[in-house]
N, C-alpha and C positions, 0 to 999 in steps of 0.2 A: 815818448821813450826814452829819452833822457828821462825822460822824470823815472821809471821802469829801473831805469840799469841804477840810479844812485837807491831807489825802494829794498831791494833784494839783498845789495851786500848788508845793506844796513839791518833786513830781517836776520839772514843765517848771523849776527856780531851778534842783535837779540838770543839768539837763539842758542844761539854757543856757549853766551855767560850766565842763561838758567840752567842752563846745564851744568854747567863750574857751579854757579850756586848747589845746587841741587845735590851735586855729591857730594862739597863743601860741609852742608850739615842740608842732613835729609831730615833733619826737622823745623821749617824755620822759625813756627809760631812757639815754639818750643810748649810744644803740647804735650799733658801726661801719656805711655796708651792703657791702651781700659787694662792691663790686664796689673800695671802696677799702678791702680785706683783699684783697685775692690781686692789685692795683696794688702796693699795703706789699712782701708777702711777693715777687712779682716782682721790685722796685726788690734787697735783699734780697737773693734768691739768686742776681744778675747782679755785687748785689759780691763775694759768694760765688767764682762762676766768674771773675769778672776778678783775683781773689784768690787765685785758686789756679795760672791763668794764671800768671798777672807770675811765682811765682813756675817754673816748667814753664818758661818765656825764659830765666829769671835762669839757673837749672842749667845746661839747653845751653850759652849764652854764658858761661861758665865752662869748662865741658866745652871748647866745643872754640881755647878762650882755650890752654887749657891746652896739649891734643895740639898745636896750631899757637905753640909755645914749645918743644915738645920733641920736637918730629919737623915737618920741613923735607920739602915735599911734592916729586917730584921728578916727568919731566914722563915718562912712558911711552912706553916702545920700540917702537915703529913698525913696527920689526922685526932682526930674530936669527936668525947665518948667512945661506940662503937662507932664511925664512920669514918671512911678514909676521901680524904680530899684530895682532888690533881684539881691544882693551881691555873693551868691552861696558861702559861704564859706567854705575852702578848698581845694574851684576848681581854671579851671583859664579866666575862662568865668566869666561875670556879662551878664543880662538878659533886658532892658528897654522895658516894652509895655507902648498903652496906646490908642484910641480909636480916629479918630475924622473921625470928621460925623457921619453922624444916620449907614453907615454901616459898613465905613471898621475899620479894625485893625492892630495896625502892629505893632511887637514884634522885635526888635533888639539883636544877642548875638556880644558880647562885649568882645575876649579877649583879653591877657595877653600883654603887652611890644614882641613882637614876627616876627620884621627886624623894621632893621639899614639902611643908606643910609653914605655916611662921606657925610662933610661939606661940605663949600665951603670955599678956604680961599684968603684969600686976592694976594696984588701982590705981599708982601713980601713971602708969605709962611705957613703966624700962617694965622690959624681954628678967625675965626669968628666969636665966640662964643664955643659952644661944638665941641670935634672934630666929631659924628654923631649924626644923628636927626636918633628916634627912629616912627616908624608908629603902628597902632593898627587896628589887623582886623576886619570893619566892616559889620557881614551883614542882611544885610537888610528884608523881609518879613511883604510884606503889601498884606492882605483880603478881602475879602468883608462877612466876613462871615460865619459859619462854614461847612467846605464841598468843600468850594470855591476853585477859584485855588487861584498860589499864587504869583506875582508879586518879585520878588529875585533883590538885591544887594547887592556886594560883593565891597565894600568898603573899602580902609587905611586913616584911623584917625588919621594927620601927628598933629602935635604941634596947629597949629591953622586955618588948611584947612582938608578940606575932600574932596575926589578923590575917584570917581567910575571908577573898574578897571571891573565891568558886568555884566548886566544885564540879567535874561533869566524868566521865566514862568514855575513855575514847578502845570503843571495838578494836579490835584487830580487823573486822574487812570492811569497817568505813571508812569513807577519804573523810578529811578534815572537815571541808567546808560542809560537812551533811551528818555531821552534828547534832546531834540539843543540846543550848548551854545549859538547858539548866535556867531558874528562875536567883535570882540574886539570892543572894548568902543573904543579908542581912534584911532578905522577906523569909523567914524560913523561920517556921515556928519556934522561939526559944528553946527550948528542950535538944529539938534536932540540932541548934549552935552548937547547945551544947558539948550534947554528943560526941560533934566532930569535932572537937576543939578538942575532948580525953581519947578519940580514939589518935590523936597526930601527938598526942600526950605521952601515950605509950609509947609509940614506937622516936621517945627522941628531941621531937622535935615542938619545941616547944620558945618559952621563953630564956632558958640561958641562953640556946642558937639563935637568939636572935643575940643577940649581947657575942657570942663566938664570931657571929658571920657581920659586924657593923667595925667589933676590933680588928679584922681579918683585911678586911675590905680597905678601913685607910691605912692601910700597912698595901697593902697593892695600892690601891688609889696612885701611892708620891716613888714604885719601885716601877708602876705600868712609866709612868711622866721622866720619868731619869733610863731607860727603858726607849722607850720611843722619842727622847733628844737625840740616843746613844743613838740611836738606824739611820732616825736626818744625817744628822751627823759624817757622819759615817759611808751612808751616801751620795752626801756632796762632796768629800773627798777622792773618789776616788775619778782616777782621769780616765 
């Protein structure tokens, strides 16, 4: 009994002391609040993001400056011969359109450079001119009035010549996957091939057009690169 009387006052003293310490220091182990940890991590993350985006912006500005110092963009032509030219800014295509005769409508879809071949080398193995020769794809559609069938030529424009790759007729009521694509152009009779080249030349689709689209696309290739870098820069700069 005497021992019990001694223990009870001691327990009350310990409990009272513990409460007093808790009130004075509610976080005796100095542990950070979860909210404080999240806030700190978020701040550090934002700092890293800002530094990373700043580096990208510096690199893009440097690239744009370099391109502008080594290349002077030209105002794109709006017409060639009797064709109207649509530059289609932001795209890798341009379009040329014109009328021919009383009924024909000609539309040409032109890609940017989309292929190349190694150039011929001299006897000593030295390339004659550039290492590769670039080509551009032309899709020529010729129709005779709205709703008519379309005679389509798939061509390659080399630096100074046009090459026909394929010829087909797109029937107005036929689905693309049902079309008969015809024989490969190179397998056609030589005289027929020559006649089809003359058919295009009469409509202004000739070697001079190949020279024009190559010069045009050299300018567009650089212009679109600068435009693209500017668009990326503007997006990253947005808050």
